[in-house]
N, CA and C of each residue as an Amber inpcrd file, in Angstrom:
protein
   513
 -10.4590000  30.2740000 -59.6090000  -9.4140000  30.5080000 -58.5330000
  -8.5610000  31.6700000 -58.6960000  -8.3840000  31.9760000 -57.8740000
  -7.2610000  32.9900000 -58.2090000  -5.4640000  32.9060000 -57.1230000
  -5.0310000  32.6180000 -58.3210000  -3.8050000  32.0190000 -57.7660000
  -2.2290000  32.5740000 -58.4520000  -1.3530000  32.3550000 -57.4440000
   0.0560000  32.5860000 -57.9270000   0.2340000  31.2730000 -59.2210000
   0.9290000  31.8980000 -60.3290000   1.1080000  31.0460000 -61.1370000
   1.5660000  29.9770000 -60.5640000   2.9140000  29.1610000 -59.7810000
   3.5860000  28.9220000 -59.1440000   2.4900000  27.4880000 -58.8300000
   1.4690000  28.3960000 -58.0070000   0.7110000  27.1330000 -57.2240000
  -0.6020000  26.8540000 -58.1770000  -0.3460000  26.8990000 -59.4220000
  -1.3430000  26.8300000 -60.5360000  -0.9420000  25.2420000 -60.7800000
   0.6910000  24.7080000 -60.5380000   0.8150000  24.0690000 -61.4240000
   0.8490000  23.0170000 -60.3260000   0.7270000  23.3000000 -58.9710000
   0.6660000  22.2520000 -57.5110000  -0.8360000  21.7130000 -57.4720000
  -1.2000000  22.5100000 -58.5370000  -3.2820000  22.2870000 -57.7620000
  -2.9450000  21.4740000 -59.1270000  -2.4100000  21.7490000 -60.5080000
  -2.5590000  20.9220000 -61.7940000  -1.8760000  19.1110000 -61.7490000
  -1.2460000  18.8750000 -60.7750000  -0.9570000  17.4890000 -60.4130000
  -1.3840000  17.1040000 -59.8050000  -2.4620000  17.9070000 -58.5460000
  -2.9310000  16.9980000 -57.6860000  -4.7880000  16.7090000 -58.5990000
  -5.1560000  17.2960000 -59.4750000  -6.3090000  17.3010000 -60.8060000
  -5.6460000  16.0230000 -61.3640000  -4.4360000  15.9750000 -61.3240000
  -3.8480000  15.3800000 -62.7270000  -3.6730000  13.6400000 -61.9100000
  -3.3560000  13.6490000 -60.6670000  -3.1020000  12.5030000 -60.4150000
  -4.1000000  12.4230000 -58.6660000  -5.7140000  12.2520000 -59.3720000
  -6.6630000  12.0750000 -58.2160000  -6.3740000  10.6660000 -57.2790000
  -4.8280000   9.7610000 -56.9040000  -5.0530000   8.7390000 -56.6560000
  -4.4550000   9.1020000 -55.2210000  -3.6040000  10.4690000 -55.4950000
  -3.1090000  11.1610000 -54.2450000  -3.9920000  11.2260000 -52.9350000
  -4.5280000  11.9400000 -53.6460000  -5.9330000  12.0370000 -52.2650000
  -6.9380000  11.2690000 -52.4910000  -7.8060000   9.7990000 -53.1610000
  -8.5460000   9.8140000 -52.9260000  -9.5520000   9.1110000 -51.9530000
 -10.4240000   9.1500000 -51.1570000 -10.4310000   8.3980000 -49.8720000
  -9.7540000   8.6280000 -48.4390000  -8.5030000  10.2180000 -49.0840000
  -8.0860000  10.0270000 -47.7980000  -8.1230000  11.3770000 -47.0690000
  -7.4180000  11.3650000 -45.6970000  -7.7350000  12.5860000 -44.7400000
  -6.6770000  13.4660000 -45.1350000  -6.8280000  14.8580000 -45.6230000
  -5.6400000  15.3040000 -46.1400000  -5.6110000  17.1010000 -45.3860000
  -4.9300000  17.6890000 -45.3830000  -4.3930000  18.8820000 -43.8000000
  -3.6500000  20.1600000 -45.2830000  -4.3600000  20.5880000 -45.9860000
  -3.6560000  21.5720000 -46.7730000  -2.9030000  22.9600000 -46.2340000
  -2.0330000  22.1700000 -45.6280000  -0.9580000  23.4430000 -45.0750000
  -0.5450000  24.7480000 -45.1830000  -0.7980000  26.1640000 -44.7940000
  -0.6040000  27.1820000 -45.4050000  -1.5140000  27.2300000 -46.4560000
  -2.2190000  27.2100000 -46.7490000  -3.5320000  26.9810000 -47.5320000
  -3.5510000  28.2930000 -48.5990000  -2.9020000  29.2420000 -48.5420000
  -2.8570000  30.2040000 -48.5600000  -4.7950000  30.6480000 -49.1870000
  -4.7030000  30.5200000 -50.6770000  -6.1090000  30.8010000 -51.2550000
  -7.0400000  29.2980000 -51.2100000  -6.4350000  28.3710000 -50.6100000
  -7.3950000  26.9660000 -50.3130000  -7.2700000  26.1990000 -52.0120000
  -6.3800000  26.2610000 -52.7000000  -6.1720000  25.9960000 -54.0820000
  -6.1150000  24.4830000 -53.7540000  -4.5530000  24.4280000 -53.2130000
  -4.6160000  22.5610000 -52.8450000  -5.7200000  21.8610000 -52.1630000
  -6.2550000  22.5720000 -51.2120000  -7.4060000  21.6950000 -50.6850000
  -8.3330000  21.3320000 -51.2940000  -9.0090000  22.3040000 -52.2160000
  -9.6910000  21.8800000 -52.8360000  -9.7880000  21.1050000 -54.3110000
  -8.1390000  21.0080000 -54.4860000  -7.8400000  20.0220000 -55.5450000
  -8.9360000  18.8690000 -55.3240000  -7.7710000  18.3200000 -53.6960000
  -8.0070000  17.2630000 -52.9650000  -9.0860000  17.2000000 -52.8120000
  -9.9830000  17.8300000 -52.6750000 -11.9260000  17.1160000 -52.2610000
 -12.0240000  17.4350000 -53.6430000 -11.8780000  17.8950000 -54.5470000
 -12.3180000  18.0630000 -55.9030000 -12.1100000  16.5700000 -56.9880000
 -10.4990000  15.9240000 -56.0030000 -10.0850000  14.8230000 -56.9410000
 -10.4820000  13.3220000 -55.8030000 -11.7530000  13.7220000 -54.3470000
 -12.3890000  12.6560000 -53.6760000 -11.5070000  12.3420000 -52.4710000
 -10.6370000  13.3200000 -51.7400000 -10.0380000  13.3720000 -50.5130000
 -11.8160000  13.0340000 -49.7780000 -11.6990000  12.4150000 -48.5840000
 -13.0190000  12.3370000 -47.6290000 -13.2030000  13.1410000 -46.3090000
 -11.8750000  13.3110000 -45.8990000 -12.2760000  14.6250000 -45.5490000
 -10.9600000  16.2980000 -45.4650000 -11.1010000  17.0690000 -45.6320000
 -10.1930000  18.0410000 -45.5940000 -10.3400000  19.6790000 -45.1040000
  -9.1170000  19.8660000 -44.6430000  -8.8850000  20.9240000 -44.0220000
  -7.5940000  21.8490000 -44.4490000  -8.2310000  23.2940000 -44.6230000
  -7.2670000  24.2570000 -44.9120000  -6.8790000  24.8300000 -43.7770000
  -5.2330000  24.9320000 -43.5660000  -5.1690000  25.8250000 -42.6670000
  -4.5630000  26.9890000 -42.9540000  -4.0860000  27.9110000 -42.1540000
  -3.3530000  29.0250000 -42.5820000  -3.5480000  29.9920000 -41.7160000
  -2.5470000  30.2940000 -40.7240000  -2.3880000  31.4890000 -39.6310000
  -2.6940000  33.0150000 -40.4050000  -2.8380000  32.9470000 -41.8010000
  -4.0230000  34.2530000 -41.9650000  -4.6300000  34.2390000 -41.8430000
  -5.6730000  34.7060000 -41.3940000  -7.4130000  34.5460000 -41.3740000
  -8.0810000  35.4230000 -42.8920000  -6.9470000  35.5920000 -43.2920000
  -7.7830000  36.5140000 -44.9340000  -7.8150000  34.8820000 -46.1720000
  -6.7700000  33.8970000 -45.3100000  -6.5010000  32.8110000 -46.4590000
  -8.1480000  32.0910000 -45.9460000  -8.7520000  32.1310000 -44.7060000
 -10.2300000  31.2510000 -44.5400000 -11.0330000  32.3550000 -45.5770000
 -11.5080000  33.4440000 -45.9290000 -11.9660000  34.0680000 -46.6890000
 -11.6160000  33.4570000 -48.1080000 -10.3690000  33.9330000 -48.7610000
 -10.3210000  32.9540000 -49.5630000 -10.8270000  31.9540000 -50.3110000
 -10.4340000  30.8930000 -49.3580000 -10.6640000  29.6860000 -49.3060000
 -12.4200000  29.2930000 -49.3510000 -12.9320000  30.3860000 -48.9280000
 -14.3810000  30.0310000 -49.1170000 -14.8100000  30.6770000 -49.9290000
 -14.1810000  31.7740000 -50.7020000 -14.1490000  32.4410000 -51.6830000
 -14.0540000  31.2740000 -53.2530000 -12.8950000  31.2710000 -52.6070000
 -12.7890000  29.6840000 -53.8930000 -13.6030000  28.4130000 -53.6130000
 -14.1730000  28.2340000 -52.4030000 -14.7850000  27.2610000 -52.7940000
 -16.5970000  27.0400000 -53.1810000 -16.6340000  28.5320000 -53.3700000
 -18.0290000  29.1640000 -53.7830000 -17.7840000  28.6980000 -55.4550000
 -16.8960000  29.1460000 -55.6690000 -16.5940000  29.4120000 -57.3730000
 -16.0890000  28.2060000 -57.7730000 -15.9770000  27.0400000 -56.9560000
 -15.8810000  25.3280000 -56.9410000 -17.0000000  24.7350000 -57.3970000
 -18.5670000  25.2900000 -56.9700000 -19.2880000  25.0450000 -56.3520000
 -19.1560000  23.6220000 -55.0660000 -17.9330000  23.5730000 -54.2650000
 -18.4710000  22.8730000 -53.3140000 -18.8390000  23.5150000 -51.7390000
 -19.0310000  22.9780000 -50.9300000 -19.4180000  23.1990000 -49.7120000
 -18.1120000  23.7780000 -48.8970000 -17.8370000  25.0200000 -48.0530000
 -17.3570000  25.4690000 -47.5870000 -16.3710000  24.2490000 -47.3280000
 -14.7460000  24.0800000 -47.1050000 -13.4540000  23.4800000 -46.1160000
 -14.0000000  24.1710000 -44.4260000 -13.3230000  23.1910000 -43.9940000
 -13.2450000  23.0830000 -42.6110000 -11.7160000  24.2290000 -42.4560000
 -12.0060000  25.3790000 -42.1140000 -10.8010000  26.0850000 -42.0750000
 -10.4130000  26.4620000 -40.5680000  -8.3920000  26.3180000 -40.2180000
  -8.0970000  26.2750000 -39.0510000  -7.1760000  27.1080000 -38.5300000
  -6.5370000  28.7330000 -37.8400000  -6.1470000  29.6900000 -38.0660000
  -5.3090000  29.8140000 -37.4720000  -4.9690000  28.2190000 -36.3470000
  -4.5050000  28.4460000 -35.5770000  -3.1280000  27.8410000 -35.7400000
  -1.2740000  28.2950000 -35.5660000  -0.5050000  27.4440000 -35.9520000
  -0.2820000  26.1740000 -35.5270000  -0.0970000  24.9240000 -36.3210000
  -0.1100000  23.4540000 -36.3580000   1.1990000  23.5210000 -36.1890000
   2.3320000  23.7760000 -36.5870000   2.7350000  23.7740000 -36.6150000
   3.9100000  23.6430000 -34.9090000   4.2320000  21.9820000 -35.0120000
   4.7640000  21.9700000 -33.6550000   3.5960000  21.0870000 -32.8370000
   2.3840000  21.1860000 -33.2270000   1.2420000  21.3110000 -32.2240000
   1.5260000  19.7470000 -32.5410000   0.8060000  18.7090000 -31.5840000
   0.4360000  17.5200000 -31.5950000  -0.0630000  16.6510000 -33.0290000
   0.6560000  16.0020000 -33.6700000  -0.4000000  15.7000000 -35.1110000
  -0.8160000  14.8160000 -34.9160000  -1.9780000  15.4140000 -35.5330000
  -3.3830000  14.5100000 -35.9480000  -3.0020000  12.6680000 -37.3720000
  -4.2640000  12.2120000 -37.5250000  -3.5700000  11.5910000 -38.3210000
  -4.0850000  11.4780000 -39.2470000  -3.5440000  12.4530000 -40.4280000
  -3.4050000  12.8590000 -41.9170000  -2.7730000  12.1020000 -42.2510000
  -3.5610000  11.4080000 -42.9160000  -3.4450000  10.2650000 -44.1890000
  -2.2730000  11.0780000 -45.2520000  -2.8730000  12.7160000 -45.5980000
  -1.6740000  13.1970000 -46.4240000  -1.9340000  14.8310000 -45.6660000
  -0.4400000  15.1790000 -46.2860000  -0.5190000  16.5050000 -46.1340000
   0.1810000  17.8340000 -47.0120000  -0.4180000  18.2960000 -47.2400000
  -0.2110000  19.3270000 -48.6320000   0.7440000  20.7560000 -48.6700000
   1.6240000  20.8800000 -48.3830000   2.2580000  22.1520000 -48.3530000
   2.7660000  23.1380000 -49.3190000   2.9370000  24.5090000 -49.9420000
   3.4590000  24.8530000 -51.0620000   4.0830000  25.9850000 -50.0990000
   5.3660000  26.3390000 -51.0220000   5.9090000  27.5700000 -50.5280000
   6.0920000  27.8000000 -49.3450000   6.3810000  27.1400000 -48.7880000
   6.2940000  27.8520000 -46.8320000   8.0330000  27.6550000 -45.9070000
   9.3080000  27.4860000 -46.9960000  10.5690000  27.7190000 -47.3640000
  11.1930000  28.5130000 -47.5110000  10.2020000  29.8890000 -46.8250000
  10.6880000  31.1910000 -47.4960000  11.4400000  31.8740000 -45.9780000
  11.6320000  30.9850000 -45.2180000  12.6450000  30.8640000 -43.4510000
  12.7630000  30.1350000 -42.8920000  14.5120000  30.4500000 -42.8810000
  15.0320000  29.4420000 -42.0880000  14.5220000  28.7340000 -40.7160000
  13.8910000  29.5240000 -39.9970000  13.5470000  29.1650000 -38.9560000
  12.3630000  28.1290000 -39.1600000  10.9710000  28.7860000 -40.2300000
   9.8160000  28.2390000 -40.4170000  10.2660000  26.8450000 -41.4240000
  11.2040000  26.5980000 -41.9250000  11.7640000  25.6280000 -42.6710000
  12.5410000  24.3510000 -41.4110000  12.9970000  25.0060000 -40.2940000
  13.1450000  23.3970000 -39.3250000  12.6610000  23.9770000 -38.7100000
  11.5240000  24.0600000 -38.1970000  10.3460000  24.1570000 -37.6190000
   9.5100000  23.2910000 -38.4480000   9.2280000  23.4030000 -39.8360000
   7.6320000  22.4250000 -41.0020000   8.4060000  21.1480000 -40.7080000
  10.1430000  20.6910000 -40.9540000  11.1490000  19.4420000 -40.8000000
  11.0970000  18.8070000 -39.6600000  11.1940000  19.0920000 -38.5810000
  10.8560000  18.7440000 -37.4730000   9.2360000  18.1700000 -37.3780000
   8.2380000  19.2660000 -37.2420000   7.1130000  18.3950000 -37.2910000
   6.6690000  17.6570000 -38.2400000   6.8280000  18.1900000 -39.2660000
   6.3760000  16.6170000 -40.6360000   6.7520000  15.2360000 -40.0120000
   7.7340000  15.5450000 -40.2130000   8.8510000  13.9970000 -39.4020000
   7.8250000  13.6260000 -38.7200000   7.6090000  14.3710000 -37.3830000
   6.8300000  13.9100000 -36.0250000   5.5340000  13.0850000 -37.1230000
   4.9120000  13.6100000 -37.6060000   3.9030000  13.2340000 -38.5500000
   3.7770000  12.1600000 -39.4580000   4.7600000  11.7110000 -39.9290000
   4.7670000  10.6400000 -40.4340000   5.9950000   9.4830000 -39.9690000
   6.1430000   9.8910000 -38.2330000   6.4030000   8.5720000 -37.8760000
   5.7010000   8.3210000 -37.1020000   5.0330000   9.2750000 -36.6300000
   3.3090000   8.9150000 -35.6480000   2.7150000   8.3730000 -36.4690000
   2.0340000   9.1380000 -37.5860000   0.9080000   8.6950000 -38.0470000
   1.7340000   7.4820000 -39.2860000   2.9830000   7.9060000 -40.1320000
   2.7820000   7.6650000 -41.4170000   2.2140000   8.0970000 -42.0500000
   2.1080000   9.8500000 -42.1080000   1.5930000  10.7200000 -42.9270000
   2.3610000  10.7650000 -44.2010000   1.7000000  11.0700000 -45.1630000
   2.5660000  11.1430000 -46.7880000   2.3570000  13.2040000 -47.1080000
   3.5870000  13.4110000 -47.2380000   3.5350000  15.0730000 -47.3750000
   4.3060000  15.3710000 -48.3200000   3.2740000  16.5620000 -49.0340000
   4.1990000  16.8560000 -50.6340000   4.2790000  18.3190000 -50.2190000
   4.7790000  18.6770000 -51.3150000   6.1390000  19.7970000 -51.1880000
   5.5270000  20.5480000 -52.3690000   5.0540000  21.4850000 -52.3230000
   4.9730000  22.1760000 -53.4130000   6.0360000  23.3080000 -53.4610000
   7.2830000  23.4070000 -54.1390000   7.7100000  24.7260000 -54.0690000
   8.5420000  25.4410000 -54.7830000   8.4140000  26.4140000 -55.3960000
   8.6150000  27.6210000 -56.7490000  10.5980000  27.4560000 -56.7140000
  11.3770000  26.2390000 -56.2920000  12.7310000  26.8380000 -56.3400000
  13.3490000  28.3720000 -55.3710000  12.7720000  28.3370000 -54.1240000
  13.4090000  29.6410000 -53.0460000  14.9890000  29.2060000 -52.4150000
  15.5330000  29.9070000 -52.6760000  16.7800000  29.3560000 -52.3580000
  17.2720000  29.0340000 -51.0410000  16.0890000  29.5950000 -49.4520000
  16.1560000  28.9760000 -48.6080000  15.7400000  27.2400000 -48.3140000
  14.8630000  26.9250000 -49.5910000  14.4460000  25.7930000 -49.6080000
  15.3830000  24.7780000 -50.1200000  15.9010000  25.4410000 -51.5200000
  16.8050000  24.4510000 -51.9770000  18.6470000  24.2430000 -51.4610000
  18.7720000  25.0680000 -49.6810000  19.7250000  24.7860000 -49.4410000
  19.9470000  24.0340000 -47.9950000  18.1790000  23.9940000 -47.7480000
  17.9610000  23.8590000 -46.7280000  18.0720000  21.9120000 -46.3450000
  18.3150000  21.8610000 -45.1880000  18.5780000  19.9600000 -44.7990000
  17.4340000  18.9730000 -45.3650000  16.4470000  19.1990000 -45.4100000
  15.1010000  18.5760000 -45.0930000  15.1470000  18.2420000 -47.1720000
  15.7550000  19.5440000 -47.9500000  15.7240000  19.5010000 -49.1800000
  16.7310000  17.7790000 -50.0800000  17.4120000  17.0080000 -49.3280000
  18.8250000  16.0240000 -49.0070000  17.1440000  14.2800000 -49.5040000
  16.1730000  15.1430000 -48.0780000  15.5940000  14.0970000 -47.8760000
  13.7570000  13.5330000 -48.8610000  13.9070000  14.8510000 -49.7650000
  12.7810000  14.7070000 -51.2100000  13.0540000  13.8980000 -52.0810000
  11.7310000  13.5830000 -52.5880000  11.7960000  12.8010000 -53.4480000
  10.8660000  13.8400000 -54.4770000  11.5560000  13.7570000 -56.1630000
  10.5420000  14.5890000 -57.0280000   9.7900000  13.5410000 -57.9360000
   8.5670000  13.8780000 -57.4160000   7.1050000  13.6170000 -58.2660000
   7.4040000  14.5530000 -59.9080000   7.3770000  15.7020000 -59.4510000
   6.8690000  16.5770000 -61.4390000   7.9310000  18.2960000 -61.0880000
   7.5740000  18.1860000 -62.4950000   8.8170000  19.7130000 -62.2450000
   8.1610000  20.2130000 -63.4810000   7.7810000  21.5290000 -62.8950000
   7.1320000  23.1350000 -64.3880000   7.4470000  23.5960000 -64.3490000
   8.1400000  24.0220000 -65.5480000   8.3070000  25.7720000 -65.7950000
   7.5500000  26.5310000 -66.1540000   7.6500000  27.9700000 -65.4470000
   6.7930000  28.4480000 -65.3930000   6.6680000  28.9080000 -66.8220000
   5.5740000  29.2960000 -67.7050000   5.5500000  29.9960000 -68.6800000
   6.4630000  31.3120000 -68.9350000   7.0430000  31.6100000 -70.1090000
   7.4890000  33.3220000 -69.8850000   6.8810000  34.4000000 -69.8250000
   5.4690000  34.0760000 -69.8230000   5.1360000  35.6180000 -69.8620000
   4.3190000  35.7710000 -68.4630000   5.0870000  34.2970000 -67.4720000
   4.8430000  35.1450000 -65.7370000   5.7020000  34.8630000 -65.2300000
   7.3410000  34.4860000 -66.1440000   8.2940000  34.8460000 -65.0400000
   8.8450000  36.1110000 -64.2860000   8.5600000  36.8470000 -64.9810000
   8.7800000  38.7020000 -64.7060000   7.6400000  38.6520000 -62.9700000
   7.1650000  37.9310000 -63.4180000   5.8970000  38.5260000 -62.1880000
   5.8670000  37.9490000 -60.9370000   6.8090000  36.5140000 -61.2880000
   7.2260000  35.8380000 -59.8710000   8.4550000  35.8860000 -59.2230000
   9.4960000  37.3640000 -58.8490000  10.4280000  37.6540000 -58.7170000
  11.5670000  37.2000000 -58.9370000  11.8940000  36.3920000 -59.7430000
  12.3850000  35.4990000 -60.4280000  12.5440000  34.0810000 -60.5800000
  11.2880000  33.6500000 -59.7940000  11.4240000  32.0270000 -59.7980000
  10.8900000  31.7600000 -61.2400000  11.2940000  30.7150000 -61.7400000
  11.3320000  30.2800000 -63.1480000  10.2220000  28.4960000 -63.0890000
  10.2410000  28.4240000 -61.9790000  10.0900000  27.2270000 -62.1480000
   9.0660000  25.7610000 -60.6080000   8.6440000  25.1550000 -60.5680000
   7.2570000  24.9360000 -59.7580000   8.2270000  23.0550000 -59.6780000
   8.2300000  22.9800000 -58.7860000   8.3710000  21.1780000 -58.5620000
   7.4000000  21.0590000 -57.5910000   6.9020000  19.9440000 -57.2330000
   6.3470000  18.9570000 -56.6140000   6.9760000  17.7460000 -55.9280000
   7.4830000  17.6260000 -55.0050000   8.3330000  16.7570000 -54.1210000
   7.1360000  15.8780000 -53.0020000   8.1020000  14.8600000 -52.8300000
   7.4640000  13.5490000 -51.7960000   8.3540000  13.4500000 -50.6310000
   8.3370000  14.1870000 -49.1440000   9.2140000  14.1130000 -48.3960000
   9.0450000  12.5710000 -47.8530000  10.4040000  11.6920000 -47.9030000
  10.4350000  11.1350000 -47.9000000  11.7110000  10.7180000 -46.3210000
  11.2970000  10.6540000 -44.8070000  12.4510000  11.1440000 -43.8670000
  13.4900000   9.4790000 -44.1150000  13.2630000   8.6370000 -44.4810000
  14.3490000   7.1570000 -44.8640000  15.3910000   7.3460000 -46.1200000
  15.4540000   8.8710000 -46.8930000  16.0560000   8.4450000 -47.8910000
  17.8440000   9.0000000 -47.1060000
C-alpha cells in the first residue's frame, strides 16, 4: 500500500490489535487510500465501508485491495458527516482535523453516532495544531503514540509523531 508515513503507524496499530475490529461493522471515514479499512478487514471485521468525498480515494482503495488480495470493499463518496448515523460498531478516521469547521462538524456527528448507536470512534492524528487546540481533544483517551522515524519527519511538513485516540464523550 502507498501511505503517508503517519498513516502507516495507524495501520500498524489496527493490525497489531485485531480485537479492535474483529467481528465488527466498521466505517473508515475519510479513507484516503483505504489503509484503515483494509486493516480492519484483514483483522476480521465482519463488514467494512470506506468513505471519502474524493473519488480518487475509491480508486486508491480498490487498488490497495487488489495489492492485498482482498475483494473490493464498498466505497462511498457522499459526505456522511451530518447525515443520519448508521449503526456502525466502529468508526475509524485519521488526519481529518486540518480545518476548524470540519473539526466542529465531525465532533457533532461523531457524538451523535456514539449516543445513538454506542459506536466506538478511533482517531489517528499526526498532531496538527487545529486538532490539539479543538474542544474534542479533551474528550480523547490516548491508545498509542508513535514517533516518526527521522528519515521521514522532513517530508511530513514538520509533523513528528502520530497518535491513536479513542473518542469518549463521557470524559
